N, C-alpha and C positions, 0 to 999 in steps of 0.2 A: 503494499500498501503505500502510496504517495505521502510525503509530509509536507504539510502546507505552510507559508509563510505569506506574508501581504507584502506585493510590490506592485509598482504602475505597470498596468500595461494595458495593451489596446487588443480587443474580440471581438470575436463575430458567433451571435449566438441565434440558432435557427429553429422555429418548430413547424411540426409536419402533421400529416395527417396519412395513413395507410390503412389497406383492407388486404385480408385474405380470403379465398375460398377454397375449404375443404369440401369434397363431398360429405334388438334395439338392443329374473336376470340382473338386476340394478338394486342398490342399497337404500335405506328409506332416504327420504329427500333430507336436506339440510345438516347432515352429520359434522359432530364437533370434533377437530382435530385433535390426534392424539400427540403430537408432535410438529407445530407449525412451523418451527426455525428448521427442523431434518429438512422438511419437505420444502422449504423454500431454497436451501442448499441445495438439494437434488436436482430442482427446476433451473436454478442455476446454471449447473453443469450442463444442463439441457441446453440452456438459451449458449452457450460456450460452444457445446458441439455446433449448433445450428449456423454460429456465426462463423466458425472455422471452416465448414463445409463450404459456404458461401464465399469468403474471401477466397479460398483456392480457386474455385470455379469459377471467377469474374475478377483476376488480379488487377486488372485495369479500370473495373466500372463502378459505378458510384453505387451503392448498396442500401437501402434503407427498409429494414423490416422490423417486427416487432414478435420478438418472441414468444412472448405470453399470449397472443392472438393465436399462434400455432398452436401452443401449449394447450389452451381451452379448448380449440378444434378437436384437437386429440382426445382430450379428456373427456369432450360427448359424446365422441367414437367410441371409445373405450365404454363409457357406461352403458351405451347398445348394443353392444357386441358379446358374445361370451367365447369360450373355449380356447384354441389357438391364436384366433385373429385378437380377443382381448390380451391374452399374454403378451404376444408380440408387441401391440400398442404400449402396455405398461411395461413393458422391457423397455422401450426405446424412453419411457420417462421416469425411468431408473426408480420405479417401484413395482412392487407385488401385488398393493391393496389399491380395490375399487375406491375403497372406503377414504383413503389418506386422498386420492388425487378430489375426488369429489369434496372433501372436507376443505383441502385446500382453495380449490376456485371458487366453493361457496364464500369463503372468506376474502379475496382477493378481489371477486366481482362485485361484491358488496362493498367494498371500501372503494374500488374506483367507480363505480356508479354515481357515490353519494355526491352530488355536486355541490360546488363549494361556492360558487357564483354568487348566489343572494345573500353571503354572509362576507363577500370580499375576497373572497378566494376564486382559483381557478374552476373551470369545468372539464373535467377530463372525464372520459365515458369509454366503456370497452362494449358496445350492443353487440347482441348476437341476435342470429335470424334463422328459422328453421322452415324451409318449405316441403311438404310431403306429398306425394302423388295421391289424391283423393279415394283411390282405390286400395290403400295400402293404409291398414289400421296401425296404431302406436301403442303400445302397451301401456297402460295405466301409470304402471310405476316408473317407467321411462319419461312421460309426459311430465310426471312429477317434477324429475329432475331437470327436466327441461324447463319449467315453470320458475322451479324455487331455488335450484342452485346455479344454472346459468342465466338466468333471468332472460329467457330466448323467446323472441316473438316466434310463434309457431301455427302454421297455418296450410290447411287442405287445399292443392290446388289441380288443376285439371294440365298434367303435364300431356296426356294423350291429343287433346284437339286443341288447348291454350296456349300452345309453346311460346308463341309469340307475346302475347298477354301477362306471361308469369314472367318472362324477361324483365318486363317494363313496370311488373310488380317490385321485383327484386330490387330492380335500379332505382327506382323512387323510393325503396326503404334506406339506401344506401344513401341517397342526397339529403332525407330528410334525417336521419342520424347525424350527418357531417355536418348539418348546418350548409348544405349545396356543395362543400367543398371538392366531393366525389360525385360524379355526375351519372359515373356509370362502372359496375363491375361485372358485369357481362354482356359480350357480345352478343348482337342480333342471332346468331348460329351457334350459342353455346349450350341452346335448351332445344331438345327434342322429344319425340315420342320416347324413346328408351330410358329416360331422366326417371329417376323415383324420388330422388332427394337431393335439397340444395342445403349446404349452410353455408351461413357468410358472418364475417364477423368483421368490425370497424372499430378505428381507433380514432377520438376525437380529443383533440386539447384546443383550449383558449385562455389565455392567462395575461395577465398586463406584467412588464417588469417592475420591481419595488424601488429600482434607480430608474428612472426613463433614459433613453438616448435621445440626445439631442439630435432631431432628423438633419441641421445643418452641416452635423459634422461628419456624417455620412461620406466616405471616400472611395472611391473605385483603387483597389490593389489587386497584386497579382495571386492568383490563385492557383495550386501546384495541385494538377491532375493525378493519377496512380500511374499514368503512362509515361510522367517525365514531362508534358507538356505544361504551358501556362495558359489561363484566361485570365482578363480582368472583371472583376465583378464589385457589387457595391458592398462594404463594409461599414456596419455599425460599430463606432470607435465611441471608448470612455476612456480617461486617463484617471478615473477615480479607482481606490487601493482594493484588491480582489485578491483572492488567495490562489495562489499559485503554487504547485508542487512539481515533481519529476521523479520518475521512477523507469530504469531501463532506457528504452527507445524513446519513451513519451515524456513530453510536457502536459500536464492539468490545470486547467482553470476550473475553480469551484465557483458557480456562481449561485449565491446564497437566496433562499426564497424571502418574501416578507416576513416581517416577524409576525405576522397572523397566521403563519403556517409553521410554525415551529420544525424544525429537522427537515424539511423540503429542502432540496438544493437543485441545481442543472449541474454536471458536470462534464466539460466539453476535454476529450485528447485528442493530441497530435502529434506525429514524432515529431523530435527535434530537428532532424536533418529534413527537407524537404524532397523527401522519397516514401513511399510506401513501407510501412516497417516490415521487415524479413519473417519476425516472429508474431503469426496470429493465433497460435494455439491457445494461448490466454489473453485475449484483447480486454477483459474486464476482471482484475486482481481486486 
């Protein structure tokens, strides 16, 4: 872990939205976590595994993804299957207990979906949606997990005769859940008569800076891409004191959250040298 001291520095911070689209036995709804810290530790390792895979398979590309979104999708899939299929999904999630998976995501989804904007805090949401072919019935136990643990919108739809309309429904859901930022997660030909289920997940964040940036100080600077090339982009800048640390090949800026949100912070990591770090096996120490 880096050690932080205060320095003057210039920095750029960004926010983003992202979605994923994964495509029923189950324990009772809203289970209690037996060891939440151990579960979080395991899922952190899953996140590192996902990040490492993406970095290695796209060495020169820009990568934006939400490990939690993928894990929530896999957790819901694990809750809806059994036998060897469930064992394989749980193995990837580094657990053998669907109870622990449901308990962890019950805690996380509830926390993330607690909108802080009415109290001066940010809005951070992790909405989930499930659309099932109307000729396929869901077990009541699975439906309870969908509703109570993952807090997902679930709907019976007609894939056989109204595939185009279902595509519009799912895209409209994504647009509504992300305040218009994501307008389409399904292409016009993504749904057909063979489709039986769609699971969708979106990540949405909106907040304000505790110390706002002066728009007049936004300047164009060189931004170094992973392939070694450079482009000019607008950087928000500030000369206020911030916490900066270093470890291995990285420098870190820790941008503290408003005092009304104790414990919250943004952490930005970049390599000291203007090149893509060679070792990405553990990018989140």
